[in-house]
N, C-alpha and C positions, 0 to 999 in steps of 0.2 A: 504494499500499499504506500501511497505517495501523497504528501501534502503539498499543494501548490498555493503560493501567496503571490498576489500581484498588487502593486501599488501604482495607481494610474491617475490620470487627470480626471477631475470630478465630472467634467462634461462628457466623458466617454462612458459613463455608467450604463446608459441604456443601450449603447452599441455593443458593449461587452456582454450584458445580459442576453441580448438577442442572439449574439454569436454563440454563446454557451447553450442556449436553448436549441439552436439549430443542430448542434452535434449531440443533443440529448444529455448534457450534463445538468443534473437537477439539484444536487446538494450543494448549495452555495451560501456562504456567510458573507455579508458586506458590512464594512465599518466606514464611517467618516473619520479621517485622520488628518493630521497636519505634519509637515516636514519639509525638508529641502535636500537637494543634491548639490551638484557642482555649481548650479546657477545661483545659489544662496539667496533666492528671492528676487525682490525688485523694489525699486524706489517709487514713491507716489507723493504727490503734493496733497497735504490735508490742511485746509485753512491757511494756505500760504507757506506752510512749513514742510520741508522734505522729510518724509518718514520712510524708513527701511522696513519692508514687509518681508521678514526672513522665513516665516513658517507658512508654507503654502497649503491650501486645502487640497486634499487628495482623497481617493477612494481606495480601500484595501479589500480585496477579495481573498477569501480562504476556501479552498476546494480540496476534497479528499477523493482520490481516484484509486482504482484497484490494480492498475498495471502500468508498465512503461509505455504501452501503446496509447492508453488513455491520457497519460502525462503529455506525450508528444502532441496528440490531437488538441488537448485543452490549451496547452501553451501556445500552439500555432493560432488557435481561434482568438485568444486574448491578444497576442501580439498584432495580428492583423486588424482587430477592432480598435485597439488602443493607439495605433500608429498615426502620428501626424508628421513625423520627420523633424520636429523641433525639439530643443532641449526641454526636459520635464515630462516626456512621454511616460516615464516610469520604469519600474523594474519587475521582473518575474523571478521568484525563487522556488525551488522545489526541494523537498526533504524526504528521506526514507522515514516512514512512520512505523513505530514498533507495535502499537496496539490500538485498537478501537473497540469500544463496546457500546451497543445500543442499550440504553438504560431500561427501557420498557420490557424487552424480550430477553435480555442478557446475551444476545448473540455477540460473537467476537470475530474480529477480522473482516474479511471482505463481505461476509453475510451481514455485518452491521452496517455496511455502507451501500449495499445494493437493495 
């Protein structure tokens, strides 16, 4: 089992949800987060004073998949839907997952995520 985390532009939420739905990835958790990468935010004028906005609003997706095949399909769908070609498009991480349990049924492993 593999956990995929993607941190992407906030405005790409619906595009990514649609892309994941098309490939039938159903178990998705979404968070509103803030952060920055190399770009370190931006400067904005507020009431005539320059203010540095260093923590940018982002969306974080967490998805658990059962195999490397699903990992590749899921990452490809996210990357294509999140891509603008500009700095700040985001990052995708994947991790091996040791264990999963469905609380209601006590199913463990891939049975708990299918």
